[in-house]
C-alpha positions in Angstrom: 125.0 123.1 119.5 121.5 122.7 117.8 123.1 121.5 114.6 124.9 118.7 116.5 121.7 117.7 118.3 119.9 117.7 114.9 122.5 115.5 113.3 122.5 113.0 116.5 118.8 112.8 116.0 119.2 112.0 112.3 121.8 109.3 113.1 119.4 107.8 115.7 116.5 107.7 113.4 118.6 106.2 110.4 119.9 103.2 112.9 118.7 99.9 111.9 115.6 99.2 114.0 114.5 95.9 115.4 112.5 93.6 112.9 108.8 93.8 113.6 107.0 91.1 115.1 105.4 88.7 112.3 101.7 89.3 111.8 99.4 86.3 112.2 97.3 85.3 109.1 94.0 87.0 110.5 95.9 90.2 110.8 97.4 90.0 107.1 93.9 89.1 105.9 92.3 92.1 107.8 95.1 94.4 106.1 94.1 93.0 102.7 90.4 93.3 103.4 91.0 97.1 104.2 92.9 97.6 101.2 90.4 96.0 99.0 87.6 97.9 100.6 89.6 101.0 99.8 90.1 100.2 96.2 86.5 99.2 95.5 85.4 102.5 97.3 87.7 104.3 95.1 86.6 102.6 91.9 82.8 103.3 92.8 83.5 106.9 93.4 85.2 107.2 89.7 82.1 105.6 88.5 80.1 108.0 90.4 82.0 111.1 89.1 82.0 109.6 85.5 78.4 108.9 85.7 77.7 112.7 86.9 79.9 114.2 84.2 78.2 112.0 81.4 74.8 113.2 82.9 75.7 116.9 82.8 77.2 116.6 79.3 74.3 114.7 77.7 72.4 117.5 76.6 69.3 115.5 76.5 70.7 112.6 74.4 68.9 109.5 75.6 71.8 107.1 74.9 74.3 109.4 76.9 71.7 109.6 79.9 71.4 105.7 79.8 75.0 105.4 79.8 75.2 107.9 82.9 72.2 105.8 84.8 74.4 102.8 84.1 77.5 104.3 85.6 75.4 105.5 88.8 74.2 101.5 89.0 77.9 100.4 89.0 78.9 103.0 91.5 75.9 101.7 93.8 77.1 98.1 93.3 80.7 99.1 94.1 79.8 100.9 97.4 77.5 97.9 98.3 80.5 95.7 97.9 82.6 97.7 99.8 80.2 98.1 102.8 79.3 94.5 102.6 82.8 93.1 102.2 83.7 92.5 105.9 80.2 91.1 106.8 80.6 88.4 103.7 84.0 87.6 105.1 82.8 87.4 108.7 80.1 84.8 107.4 82.5 83.0 105.3 84.9 82.7 108.3 82.3 81.4 110.7 81.3 78.9 108.1 84.7 77.6 107.8 85.4 77.8 111.4 88.3 80.1 111.3 
């Protein structure tokens, strides 16, 4: 009996679903914005980790320490862009009248 119910449940899940309602342009832009913010934050985190590893492995070498500092600056810029992206888009939307 349990197998039959499980099989019926699987068949119901595999049945064709009604198509989702189409999204408005604002919803699509909001989705793209969130993806872009996530990617920017991911890349910024990668720069932060690479900078930290370079700094730890520098061993007092001034050139390596400068590269690590450059990575830290890039990470900071990336985080700032990820945080400010929605604000910038709101400003542009208000200017363009959207």
